Backbone as numpy.savetxt, mean C-alpha at the origin, in Angstrom:
# Nx Ny Nz CAx CAy CAz Cx Cy Cz
-3.33 -16.12 -4.91 -4.20 -14.92 -4.87 -3.23 -13.66 -4.85
-3.62 -12.70 -5.75 -2.92 -11.42 -5.75 -3.81 -10.38 -5.97
-3.56 -9.17 -5.48 -4.55 -7.98 -5.70 -3.46 -6.71 -5.49
-3.98 -5.62 -6.09 -3.19 -4.30 -5.84 -4.01 -3.43 -4.98
-3.18 -2.86 -3.95 -3.72 -1.86 -3.21 -3.29 -0.57 -3.41
-4.09 0.45 -3.86 -3.57 1.81 -4.23 -3.80 2.71 -2.91
-2.60 3.32 -2.57 -2.56 4.09 -1.38 -2.25 5.64 -1.80
-2.82 6.60 -0.93 -2.51 7.88 -0.99 -2.40 8.48 0.30
-1.50 9.38 0.54 -1.24 10.07 1.76 -0.94 9.07 2.83
-0.14 8.11 2.53 0.39 7.23 3.57 1.49 7.89 4.33
1.46 7.87 5.69 2.32 8.49 6.51 3.19 7.36 7.13
4.45 7.86 7.37 5.38 6.92 8.10 5.41 7.53 9.49
5.42 6.69 10.54 5.32 7.23 11.99 6.40 8.22 12.22
7.65 8.05 11.76 8.82 8.76 12.00 8.69 10.17 11.53
7.83 10.47 10.42 7.65 11.79 9.86 6.37 12.46 9.99
5.31 11.68 10.45 3.94 12.27 10.61 3.57 12.65 9.17
2.92 14.00 9.26 2.44 14.58 8.06 3.39 15.32 7.21
4.70 15.18 7.62 5.78 15.92 6.84 6.02 15.27 5.56
5.74 13.89 5.46 6.02 13.17 4.18 4.90 12.32 3.98
4.26 12.48 2.74 3.00 11.64 2.36 3.51 10.90 1.07
3.07 9.69 1.11 3.44 8.72 -0.05 2.22 8.36 -0.79
2.36 8.30 -2.09 1.32 7.88 -2.99 1.91 6.80 -3.85
1.05 5.70 -3.98 1.51 4.60 -4.87 0.66 3.43 -4.89
1.25 2.28 -5.04 0.45 0.93 -5.03 1.36 -0.09 -4.52
0.70 -1.10 -3.83 1.38 -2.15 -3.27 0.71 -3.40 -3.94
1.45 -4.41 -4.34 1.00 -5.64 -4.78 0.95 -6.65 -3.55
-0.12 -7.18 -3.37 -0.44 -8.07 -2.19 -0.58 -9.59 -2.66
0.02 -10.48 -1.96 -0.12 -11.89 -2.49 -0.33 -12.69 -1.24
-1.15 -13.78 -1.31 -1.38 -14.76 -0.10 -0.18 -15.27 0.51
-0.21 -15.49 1.72 0.88 -15.93 2.52 0.98 -17.38 2.33
1.81 -17.95 1.36 2.09 -19.26 1.09 0.86 -20.09 1.00
-0.02 -19.52 0.35 -1.40 -20.31 -0.08 -2.50 -20.08 1.06
-2.19 -19.45 2.11 -3.16 -19.16 3.06 -3.72 -17.74 2.81
-5.04 -17.75 2.45 -5.69 -16.37 2.07 -6.10 -15.55 3.03
-5.96 -15.91 4.44 -6.36 -15.13 5.49 -5.43 -13.96 5.83
-4.14 -14.35 5.40 -3.08 -13.18 5.60 -2.41 -12.91 4.21
-1.76 -11.80 4.11 -1.21 -11.35 2.89 0.36 -10.94 3.14
1.14 -10.91 1.99 2.51 -10.50 2.05 2.62 -9.27 1.03
3.17 -8.21 1.42 3.46 -7.21 0.50 4.67 -7.73 -0.50
4.42 -7.88 -1.72 5.18 -8.51 -2.71 6.01 -7.34 -3.30
5.36 -6.21 -3.76 6.01 -5.14 -4.46 5.40 -3.80 -3.92
6.07 -2.81 -4.03 5.61 -1.39 -3.84 6.10 -0.45 -4.90
5.26 0.29 -5.50 5.62 1.23 -6.57 5.23 2.62 -6.06
6.19 3.63 -6.15 5.87 4.96 -5.86 6.05 5.74 -7.14
4.99 6.31 -7.59 5.04 6.97 -8.87 5.27 5.89 -10.01
6.35 6.13 -10.76 6.73 5.21 -11.87 7.79 4.20 -11.48
8.23 4.29 -10.15 9.41 3.49 -9.74 8.92 2.39 -8.74
9.50 1.10 -8.92 9.37 0.07 -8.08 10.47 0.10 -7.01
10.12 0.00 -5.81 11.05 0.02 -4.68 11.79 -1.26 -4.65
13.06 -1.22 -4.19 13.76 -2.67 -4.23 13.52 -3.31 -2.86
13.58 -4.54 -2.97 13.28 -5.44 -1.64 14.50 -5.24 -0.69
14.12 -5.56 0.46 15.19 -5.52 1.62 15.94 -6.91 1.53
17.28 -6.72 1.10 18.02 -7.99 0.98 18.55 -8.57 2.41
18.64 -9.78 2.59 19.08 -10.43 3.79 20.51 -10.34 3.81
21.04 -9.55 4.78 22.34 -9.20 4.97 23.02 -8.51 4.01
22.40 -7.85 3.01 22.91 -7.12 2.07 23.05 -5.56 2.43
23.59 -4.71 1.53 23.53 -3.33 1.91 22.19 -2.66 1.85
21.88 -1.89 2.69 20.63 -1.09 2.78 20.77 0.15 2.00
19.66 0.54 1.21 19.60 1.68 0.52 18.41 2.47 1.03
18.18 3.87 0.53 17.02 4.43 0.86 15.80 3.76 0.33
15.89 3.21 -0.79 14.73 2.42 -1.36 14.29 1.25 -0.59
15.36 0.41 -0.06 15.04 -0.79 0.73 14.42 -0.31 2.04
15.05 0.84 2.59 14.39 1.32 3.89 12.88 1.84 3.80
12.60 2.31 2.57 11.21 2.91 2.32 10.33 1.67 2.14
10.79 0.71 1.44 10.05 -0.51 1.17 9.57 -1.18 2.71
10.66 -1.32 3.45 10.44 -1.74 4.83 9.48 -0.92 5.53
9.66 0.34 5.67 8.87 1.26 6.32 7.40 1.29 5.90
7.21 1.31 4.55 5.79 1.28 4.03 5.10 -0.06 4.23
5.95 -1.09 4.13 5.33 -2.43 4.40 4.92 -2.47 5.96
5.58 -2.03 6.74 5.18 -2.12 8.24 3.98 -1.30 8.37
3.79 -0.12 7.84 2.40 0.60 7.95 1.27 -0.23 7.37
1.50 -0.93 6.32 0.49 -1.70 5.66 0.04 -3.04 6.46
1.16 -3.64 7.14 0.93 -4.73 8.06 0.12 -4.30 9.26
0.26 -3.22 9.75 -0.26 -2.63 11.01 -1.66 -2.57 10.96
-2.41 -3.53 11.46 -3.90 -3.33 11.35 -4.51 -2.28 12.43
-3.56 -1.75 13.24 -4.06 -0.79 14.07 -3.99 0.66 13.60
-3.36 0.73 12.50 -3.22 2.10 11.83 -4.42 2.17 10.86
-4.68 3.54 10.56 -5.83 3.77 9.54 -5.62 3.07 8.19
-4.33 3.26 7.72 -3.92 2.65 6.39 -3.89 1.18 6.35
-3.44 0.65 7.61 -3.36 -0.75 7.72 -4.78 -1.41 7.83
-5.61 -0.64 8.43 -7.10 -1.21 8.55 -7.73 -1.28 7.01
-7.40 -0.25 6.31 -7.84 -0.13 4.89 -7.38 -1.35 4.19
-5.98 -1.53 4.17 -5.39 -2.62 3.31 -5.97 -4.00 3.74
-6.07 -4.20 5.07 -6.63 -5.55 5.55 -8.08 -5.62 5.03
-8.93 -4.58 5.21 -10.20 -4.73 4.76 -10.43 -5.03 3.29
-9.46 -4.42 2.33 -9.43 -4.46 1.01 -8.99 -5.99 0.52
-7.98 -6.54 1.39 -7.59 -7.78 1.01 -8.83 -8.81 1.43
-9.37 -8.59 2.57 -10.58 -9.39 2.81 -11.82 -9.41 1.88
-11.95 -8.30 1.36 -12.96 -8.16 0.26 -12.43 -8.86 -1.03
-11.17 -8.70 -1.29 -10.75 -9.42 -2.59 -10.71 -10.96 -2.37
-10.36 -11.48 -1.16 -10.35 -12.87 -1.03 -11.89 -13.41 -0.95
-12.76 -12.61 -0.43 -14.25 -13.08 -0.53 -14.83 -12.93 -1.89
-14.19 -12.14 -2.79 -14.71 -11.92 -4.06 -15.74 -10.82 -4.13
-15.89 -9.99 -3.13 -16.88 -8.96 -3.07 -16.50 -7.71 -4.04
-15.13 -7.65 -4.33 -14.63 -6.66 -5.18 -13.85 -7.16 -6.23
-13.66 -6.58 -7.51 -12.76 -7.23 -8.40 -11.40 -6.99 -7.96
-10.64 -8.16 -8.31 -9.27 -8.23 -7.91 -8.41 -7.12 -8.67
-8.75 -6.83 -9.95 -8.07 -5.92 -10.68 -8.94 -4.61 -10.89
-8.53 -3.54 -10.30 -9.43 -2.36 -10.38 -9.75 -1.95 -11.87
-10.90 -1.52 -12.20 -11.17 -1.10 -13.53 -10.53 0.38 -13.79
-10.48 1.15 -12.93 -9.97 2.49 -13.06 -8.87 2.72 -12.07
-7.82 3.35 -12.37 -6.70 3.76 -11.64 -7.07 4.97 -10.94
-6.89 4.94 -9.57 -7.11 6.13 -8.83 -6.21 7.29 -9.15
-6.76 8.51 -9.07 -6.13 9.66 -9.49 -5.47 10.06 -8.16
-4.06 10.29 -8.13 -3.40 10.84 -6.95 -3.86 12.22 -6.64
-4.28 12.54 -5.25 -4.64 13.74 -4.84 -6.14 13.98 -4.92
-6.83 12.94 -5.56 -8.34 13.23 -5.67 -8.97 13.25 -4.38
-8.51 12.41 -3.39 -9.18 12.39 -2.10 -9.09 13.62 -1.39
-7.94 14.41 -1.52 -7.73 15.68 -0.91 -8.51 16.67 -1.43
-8.64 16.61 -2.83 -9.59 17.62 -3.63 -11.06 17.55 -3.05
-11.39 16.26 -2.94 -12.80 16.07 -2.69 -13.06 16.54 -1.13
-12.19 16.25 -0.23 -12.35 16.56 1.18 -12.29 18.14 1.26
-11.48 18.83 0.59 -11.44 20.19 0.63 -12.49 20.94 -0.20
-13.27 20.28 -1.01 -14.35 20.80 -1.81 -14.00 21.51 -3.00
-12.86 21.00 -3.46 -12.33 21.68 -4.75 -13.19 21.40 -5.95
-13.22 22.31 -6.92 -14.01 22.08 -8.13 -13.31 21.22 -9.06
-14.02 20.14 -9.49 -13.33 19.23 -10.44 -13.70 19.43 -11.80
């Protein structure tokens, strides 16, 4: 099982609202168990973040992959709750696994602020 989770305004605990991330994460089932997921890939803009190597050198990209993954796994955070709910919906078949339309970055902020579209 695999699905894509689109996120916007993802905050890292170390930075708060000072840094907001927009992108997508590819989620896959945890070794055939569909009740949990693994973050397979993360894409910010048009760049895929490198995975954290075991014992290898760490880069800013691998640190970001690790930090964003931690937020997505944390079901006590707002973003973590959203990704867990979306995974549960994808597993149950209530929503399409592949979204029909790609979310437009910044749209949520414009709607909240009442901007004219």
